[in-house]
ROSE-4610 file (N, C-alpha, C; in Angstrom, 1 decimal, always signed):
// ROSE-4610
residu = [X/X/X/X/X/X/X/X/X/X/X/X/X/X/X/X/X/X/X/X/X/X/X/X/X/X/X/X/X/X/X/X/X/X/X/X/X/X/X/X/X/X/X/X/X/X/X/X/X/X/X/X/X/X/X/X/X/X/X/X/X/X/X/X/X/X/X/X/X/X/X/X/X/X/X/X/X/X/X/X/X/X/X/X/X/X/X/X/X/X/X/X/X/X/X/X/X/X/X/X/X/X/X/X/X/X/X/X/X/X/X/X/X/X/X/X/X/X/X/X/X/X/X/X/X/X/X/X/X/X/X/X/X/X/X/X/X/X/X/X/X/X/X/X/X/X/X/X/X/X/X/X/X/X/X/X/X/X/X/X/X/X/X/X/X/X/X/X/X/X/X/X/X/X/X/X/X/X/X/X/X/X/X/X/X/X/X/X/X/X/X/X]
num = [1/1/1/2/2/2/3/3/3/4/4/4/5/5/5/6/6/6/7/7/7/8/8/8/9/9/9/10/10/10/11/11/11/12/12/12/13/13/13/14/14/14/15/15/15/16/16/16/17/17/17/18/18/18/19/19/19/20/20/20/21/21/21/22/22/22/23/23/23/24/24/24/25/25/25/26/26/26/27/27/27/28/28/28/29/29/29/30/30/30/31/31/31/32/32/32/33/33/33/34/34/34/35/35/35/36/36/36/37/37/37/38/38/38/39/39/39/40/40/40/41/41/41/42/42/42/43/43/43/44/44/44/45/45/45/46/46/46/47/47/47/48/48/48/49/49/49/50/50/50/51/51/51/52/52/52/53/53/53/54/54/54/55/55/55/56/56/56/57/57/57/58/58/58/59/59/59/60/60/60/61/61/61/62/62/62/63/63/63/64/64/64]
x = [+87.8/+89.1/+89.3/+90.5/+90.8/+90.9/+90.8/+91.0/+92.4/+93.4/+94.8/+95.0/+94.4/+94.6/+93.8/+92.7/+91.9/+92.7/+93.4/+94.2/+95.4/+96.0/+97.2/+96.8/+95.7/+95.3/+94.9/+94.3/+93.9/+95.2/+96.2/+97.4/+98.2/+98.2/+98.9/+98.2/+96.9/+96.2/+96.5/+96.5/+96.8/+98.3/+99.2/+100.6/+100.8/+100.1/+100.2/+99.7/+98.6/+98.0/+98.9/+99.5/+100.4/+101.6/+102.2/+103.3/+103.0/+101.8/+101.4/+101.2/+100.8/+100.6/+101.9/+102.9/+104.2/+105.3/+105.3/+106.5/+106.9/+108.2/+108.7/+110.0/+110.4/+111.7/+112.8/+113.8/+114.8/+115.7/+115.3/+116.0/+116.5/+117.8/+118.3/+118.4/+118.5/+118.5/+117.2/+117.3/+116.1/+116.2/+115.0/+114.8/+114.2/+114.5/+113.8/+112.8/+111.5/+110.4/+109.9/+109.9/+109.4/+108.2/+107.2/+106.0/+106.1/+106.1/+106.3/+105.1/+104.7/+103.6/+104.2/+103.6/+104.2/+103.9/+103.0/+102.7/+103.7/+103.9/+104.8/+106.2/+106.4/+107.7/+108.0/+107.0/+107.2/+107.1/+108.1/+108.0/+106.9/+106.0/+104.9/+105.1/+105.8/+106.1/+107.3/+107.9/+109.0/+108.9/+109.4/+109.4/+110.5/+110.8/+111.7/+110.9/+111.3/+110.7/+111.9/+111.8/+112.8/+112.5/+113.5/+113.3/+114.2/+113.9/+114.6/+115.5/+116.8/+117.7/+117.5/+117.1/+116.9/+118.1/+118.0/+119.1/+119.8/+119.7/+120.3/+121.8/+122.5/+123.9/+124.6/+125.7/+126.4/+127.5/+127.9/+129.0/+130.3/+131.3/+132.6/+133.6/+134.6/+135.7/+136.7/+137.0/+137.9/+139.1/+140.3/+141.5/+141.9/+142.2/+142.6/+144.1]
y = [+71.3/+70.7/+70.9/+71.3/+71.6/+70.3/+70.4/+69.2/+68.6/+69.4/+68.9/+68.2/+68.7/+68.1/+66.7/+66.7/+65.4/+64.4/+64.8/+63.9/+63.4/+64.3/+63.9/+62.9/+63.2/+62.3/+60.9/+60.9/+59.6/+58.9/+59.6/+59.0/+58.4/+59.2/+58.7/+57.4/+57.4/+56.2/+55.0/+55.2/+54.1/+53.6/+54.6/+54.2/+53.4/+53.9/+53.2/+51.7/+51.6/+50.2/+49.3/+49.9/+49.1/+48.6/+49.5/+49.2/+48.2/+48.3/+47.3/+45.9/+45.9/+44.6/+44.0/+44.8/+44.3/+44.2/+45.0/+45.1/+43.8/+43.5/+42.3/+42.8/+42.0/+42.2/+41.9/+42.8/+42.5/+41.4/+40.2/+39.0/+38.3/+38.4/+37.9/+39.0/+38.6/+39.7/+40.5/+41.8/+42.6/+43.8/+44.3/+45.5/+46.6/+47.8/+49.0/+49.4/+49.4/+49.8/+51.2/+52.1/+53.5/+53.8/+54.4/+54.9/+56.4/+56.9/+58.4/+59.0/+60.1/+60.9/+61.4/+61.0/+61.5/+63.0/+63.5/+65.0/+65.8/+65.5/+66.4/+65.8/+64.6/+63.9/+63.6/+63.7/+63.4/+61.9/+61.4/+60.0/+59.9/+59.0/+58.8/+57.7/+56.7/+55.5/+54.7/+54.0/+53.1/+51.8/+50.7/+49.4/+48.5/+47.5/+46.5/+45.2/+44.6/+43.3/+42.4/+41.1/+40.1/+39.4/+38.8/+38.0/+36.8/+35.8/+34.5/+34.5/+34.1/+34.0/+32.7/+31.6/+30.3/+29.8/+29.4/+28.9/+29.9/+31.1/+32.2/+32.0/+32.0/+31.8/+33.1/+32.8/+33.9/+34.4/+35.6/+36.2/+35.8/+35.5/+35.1/+36.0/+36.4/+37.1/+36.1/+36.3/+35.4/+36.2/+35.8/+36.5/+36.0/+37.0/+36.7/+36.4]
z = [-188.0/-188.3/-189.8/-190.2/-191.6/-192.3/-193.6/-194.5/-194.4/-194.3/-194.2/-192.8/-191.7/-190.4/-190.4/-191.0/-191.1/-191.9/-193.0/-193.9/-193.1/-192.4/-191.6/-190.5/-189.8/-188.7/-189.3/-190.5/-191.1/-191.5/-192.1/-192.5/-191.3/-190.2/-189.0/-188.5/-188.4/-187.9/-188.8/-190.1/-191.0/-190.8/-190.7/-190.5/-189.2/-188.1/-186.8/-187.0/-187.7/-187.9/-188.7/-189.7/-190.5/-189.7/-188.9/-188.1/-187.0/-186.4/-185.4/-186.0/-187.3/-188.0/-188.4/-188.7/-189.3/-188.2/-187.2/-186.3/-185.7/-185.7/-185.0/-184.3/-183.4/-182.8/-183.8/-183.9/-185.0/-184.6/-184.8/-184.5/-185.7/-186.0/-187.2/-188.2/-189.5/-190.5/-190.5/-190.6/-190.4/-191.4/-191.6/-192.4/-191.6/-191.8/-191.2/-192.2/-191.7/-192.6/-192.1/-193.0/-192.7/-193.5/-192.8/-193.5/-193.6/-194.8/-195.0/-195.8/-195.3/-196.0/-197.3/-198.4/-199.7/-199.9/-199.3/-199.5/-198.8/-197.5/-196.7/-196.6/-196.9/-196.7/-195.2/-194.4/-193.0/-192.7/-191.9/-191.5/-190.4/-190.7/-189.7/-188.8/-189.2/-188.3/-188.8/-188.0/-188.4/-187.6/-188.1/-187.4/-188.0/-187.4/-187.9/-188.3/-189.4/-189.8/-190.1/-189.8/-190.1/-191.4/-191.9/-193.1/-193.0/-193.8/-193.8/-195.1/-194.9/-196.0/-196.7/-196.0/-196.7/-197.4/-198.6/-199.4/-200.3/-199.9/-200.8/-200.7/-201.9/-201.9/-201.3/-200.6/-200.0/-200.9/-200.8/-201.6/-201.0/-201.8/-201.3/-202.1/-201.4/-202.0/-202.6/-203.8/-204.5/-204.9/-204.4/-204.8/-206.2/-207.1/-208.4/-208.5]
């Protein structure tokens, strides 16, 4: 096995583990999380995570 193939397999395994740990059903406001190999620019995995808005003020359009 070449060094590059071993690196890619290790990167893919870690990306899969991160996505398994983070992934949630996109229920409510959500973000798309992508894991990308910085060397090749290849997307290794994606998942959705949700977040809570809490007491964050909402933007309003004010007519002048």
